[in-house]
C-alpha positions, 0 to 999 in steps of 0.5 A: 626350935628356931620358934625359941630363939631370939636371934631370928629376924623378919623381914616383910617381902612382897613376892609370888608364892604358891604352895604346890602341895598336891599333884593337882595343884601342878596345873597353875604353875605349870605351862599349859598347852592350847587344851590346858593340859600341863605336862612334863615330860612324854604324853600326847592328849587327843580331845583332853582338857584340863589334866596333869602329867607328870611322866618323865620315862613313859609315853601316856595317851590321854583321850578324851578326858579331862581333870585328870593328873597321870603319874609314871614313875618308878614303874608306878601308874597313879590315875586320879582325879585334880579333886582326889590329889589332894587327899593321896594320904587316905589313898596310900594308906589303903593300899598293900604294903609293897605297893605302898612302899613304892609310892612313898618313895 
């Protein structure tokens, strides 16, 4: 175990760090368009603000929405709010087994 090793050194460092642990957190580290949307992939936003979109293979159109997280990956589409994106374990636990298996991959 690392924490029991006597062969570990610790050095102070001064560097930026962001623990991007949720889909919503990507809004802090990805490039934004003029409306604050952080998009990776194919998304078109009309009257849409402060959303996070991850859709490398499918096209997503946002219209008149804000503070959403939209993830399209492996044939699944997840739509939630930025606030709820911190609690996806609750969602995954509530999904039927067949759907949950696809989400956890």
